[in-house]
C-alpha positions in Angstrom: 82.5 46.2 208.7 82.2 49.8 209.9 85.1 52.1 209.3 86.8 53.6 212.3 85.9 57.3 212.6 88.5 59.6 211.3 90.0 62.3 213.5 88.6 65.7 212.6 90.8 68.2 211.0 92.4 70.6 213.5 90.6 73.9 213.6 92.6 77.0 212.8 93.5 78.6 216.2 92.2 82.0 216.9 95.6 83.5 217.1 96.4 82.5 213.5 93.3 84.2 212.3 94.3 87.4 214.2 97.8 87.1 212.9 96.5 86.6 209.3 94.3 89.7 209.5 97.2 91.8 210.9 99.6 90.4 208.3 97.2 91.4 205.5 96.8 94.9 207.0 100.6 95.3 207.1 100.9 94.0 203.5 98.2 96.4 202.3 100.1 99.3 203.8 97.7 100.1 206.7 100.8 99.9 209.0 103.8 101.2 207.2 107.4 100.5 208.2 108.1 102.1 211.5 104.4 102.4 212.5 103.2 101.1 215.8 100.5 98.5 216.1 97.6 99.1 218.4 98.1 98.1 222.1 97.4 94.5 223.1 94.2 95.4 225.0 92.9 97.4 222.0 93.6 94.5 219.7 91.9 92.1 222.1 88.7 94.2 222.1 88.8 94.6 218.3 89.0 90.9 217.7 87.0 89.7 220.7 89.8 87.5 222.0 92.0 87.4 225.1 95.2 89.2 225.5 97.0 85.8 225.5 95.6 85.1 222.0 96.8 88.5 220.9 100.3 87.8 222.3 100.4 84.5 220.3 99.3 86.4 217.2 102.1 89.0 217.7 104.6 86.2 218.3 103.6 84.7 214.9 104.2 88.1 213.2 107.5 88.4 215.0 108.5 85.0 213.7 107.8 86.2 210.2 110.1 89.2 210.8 107.2 91.7 210.4 107.3 93.4 213.8 109.8 94.0 216.6 109.9 91.6 219.5 110.2 94.0 222.5 107.7 93.2 225.3 105.9 95.8 227.3 105.8 98.3 224.3 103.6 98.6 221.3 105.1 96.5 218.5 106.8 98.4 215.6 106.3 97.2 212.0 109.7 96.3 210.4 108.4 95.9 206.8 105.8 94.3 204.6 105.5 90.6 204.0 107.0 91.0 200.5 110.3 92.3 201.9 112.6 89.3 201.9 115.4 89.1 204.4 115.8 89.0 208.2 116.4 86.1 210.6 112.8 84.9 210.0 114.1 83.3 206.8 116.6 81.2 208.7 113.9 79.9 211.0 111.9 78.5 208.1 113.3 76.8 205.0 109.8 76.8 203.5 109.3 80.6 203.9 112.8 81.3 202.5 112.2 79.1 199.5 108.8 80.7 198.7 110.4 84.1 199.0 112.7 83.2 196.2 109.9 81.9 194.0 111.1 78.3 194.6 108.8 75.3 195.3 109.9 73.9 198.7 109.7 70.2 199.4 110.5 67.7 202.1 110.8 64.0 202.6 111.1 62.5 206.0 113.7 59.7 205.9 113.5 58.5 209.5 111.7 59.4 212.8 113.3 57.7 215.8 112.2 57.9 219.4 115.0 57.8 221.8 116.6 59.3 224.9 118.3 62.7 225.0 122.0 62.7 225.0 124.1 65.3 226.8 124.1 67.9 224.0 120.4 67.4 223.2 119.5 67.7 226.9 121.5 70.9 227.2 120.0 72.5 224.1 116.4 71.5 224.8 116.8 72.2 228.6 115.6 68.7 229.6 117.1 65.9 231.6 119.7 63.6 230.0 117.8 60.5 229.1 114.4 62.2 228.7 112.4 61.0 225.8 113.0 62.8 222.5 112.3 62.2 218.8 115.1 62.4 216.2 114.1 63.3 212.6 116.3 62.9 209.5 114.8 64.8 206.6 115.7 65.7 203.0 114.7 69.2 201.8 114.4 70.2 198.2 114.1 73.3 196.0 111.8 72.7 193.0 112.6 69.0 193.3 116.4 69.4 193.6 118.0 68.1 196.9 119.8 70.9 198.7 119.7 70.2 202.4 119.7 67.4 205.0 117.9 68.3 208.2 118.6 66.6 211.5 116.3 67.7 214.2 115.7 66.6 217.8 112.3 67.4 219.3 111.2 67.1 223.0 108.6 64.4 223.3 105.4 66.4 223.1 106.5 68.2 219.9 108.1 65.1 218.4 105.0 63.0 218.8 103.1 65.6 216.7 105.9 65.5 214.0 105.9 61.7 214.0 102.2 61.7 213.1 102.7 63.9 210.1 102.9 62.5 206.5 106.5 61.9 205.3 106.0 64.5 202.5 104.9 67.3 204.8 106.4 70.5 203.4 106.5 72.6 206.5 106.6 71.1 210.0 106.4 74.6 211.6 103.2 75.5 209.8 101.6 72.2 210.8 102.8 72.5 214.4 101.3 76.0 214.6 97.9 74.5 214.0 98.5 72.6 217.2 99.6 75.7 219.1 103.3 75.1 218.9 105.0 78.3 217.8 108.6 78.9 216.7 109.2 82.4 218.0 112.9 82.9 218.4 116.1 81.0 217.4 119.8 81.0 218.1 121.9 80.1 215.0 125.5 78.9 214.6 126.8 78.9 211.0 130.0 76.9 210.1 131.3 74.2 207.8 131.0 70.4 208.3 132.1 67.4 206.2 129.4 65.4 204.5 128.8 62.0 206.2 127.4 58.9 204.7 123.7 60.0 205.0 124.5 63.4 203.5 126.3 61.8 200.6 123.5 59.3 199.9 120.7 61.9 200.1 122.4 64.9 198.5 124.4 63.0 195.9 127.7 64.5 197.0 131.0 62.9 197.8 131.5 61.9 201.4 133.7 64.4 203.2 132.7 67.3 200.9 132.4 70.6 202.8 128.8 71.5 203.5 127.4 74.7 205.0 126.0 73.8 208.4 123.4 75.7 210.4 122.9 74.6 214.0 119.7 76.1 215.4 117.8 76.0 218.7 114.3 77.4 218.4 112.1 78.4 221.3 108.4 79.2 221.7 107.0 82.6 222.8 107.6 81.6 226.5 111.3 80.8 225.7 110.9 77.0 226.0 113.0 75.1 223.4 110.9 73.3 220.8 113.7 72.0 218.5 117.5 71.5 218.3 118.5 71.1 214.6 121.6 70.7 212.5 121.0 71.5 208.8 123.6 70.8 206.1 123.4 72.6 202.7 125.1 71.7 199.5 127.7 74.2 198.2 126.2 76.6 195.7 122.7 76.6 197.1 122.7 79.1 199.9 124.8 81.6 201.7 124.5 83.6 204.9 125.2 87.3 205.3 124.6 89.8 208.2 123.3 93.3 207.7 123.7 95.5 210.8 121.2 98.3 211.5 120.4 100.5 214.5 117.8 98.0 215.4 120.2 95.1 215.5 121.7 92.5 213.2 119.5 90.8 210.5 120.6 87.6 208.8 119.6 86.6 205.3 119.8 83.4 203.3 120.5 84.3 199.7 119.8 82.9 196.2 122.0 80.2 194.7 123.7 82.8 192.5 125.0 84.5 195.6 126.0 81.4 197.5 129.5 80.2 198.4 
């Protein structure tokens, strides 16, 4: 019997190649902190791509916290890739873990298609009852459970997530290969009691106070791509805010600095 042909591996999008080259240049010091990147049209000519591709590459660098996000001006470099800190760390558990020298892990517990409730519809800017995917996921640092992630995705994004292996380390990195970018996020940090799923997955008592981060992420066009509620064990992370002339920067800290 002939085997069914396998789907080809997705090709690396052009914008990721451009972003990678610029990221390497920033890391190498070609563009120091406070330096301005070349204009979009100049970058488009340099790499032989469209300005739209350049904008996607710049959005990826903005997501990493490497450049400013102001439109209509040449982007300013905020710092090299080795400088930990900034709200980019809150957007990606995987990047934050790697910045600490930890080995990030993930295990998808459930992926359930359903209809958007009122809060999900409001956060994702879709109609109540529209199709969504709800994902329950356990996140680990070097094999130790530290966080339970509950994320609702609009149908196009959720369908991509549902097709990923359960042990996928970074959804955002895999989604980027399909052209789905996490450019900006709005965060709310508070405390929530552990429910039955938290207790079972994290090994903590039900009702224990957990650090909760509620997050709505949007793509470069401002369209919501996820609504997530993440709950962290005490003693694993903390959140601080450092205010500069350029704005407020958030940082997830090491376990030694956690609450």
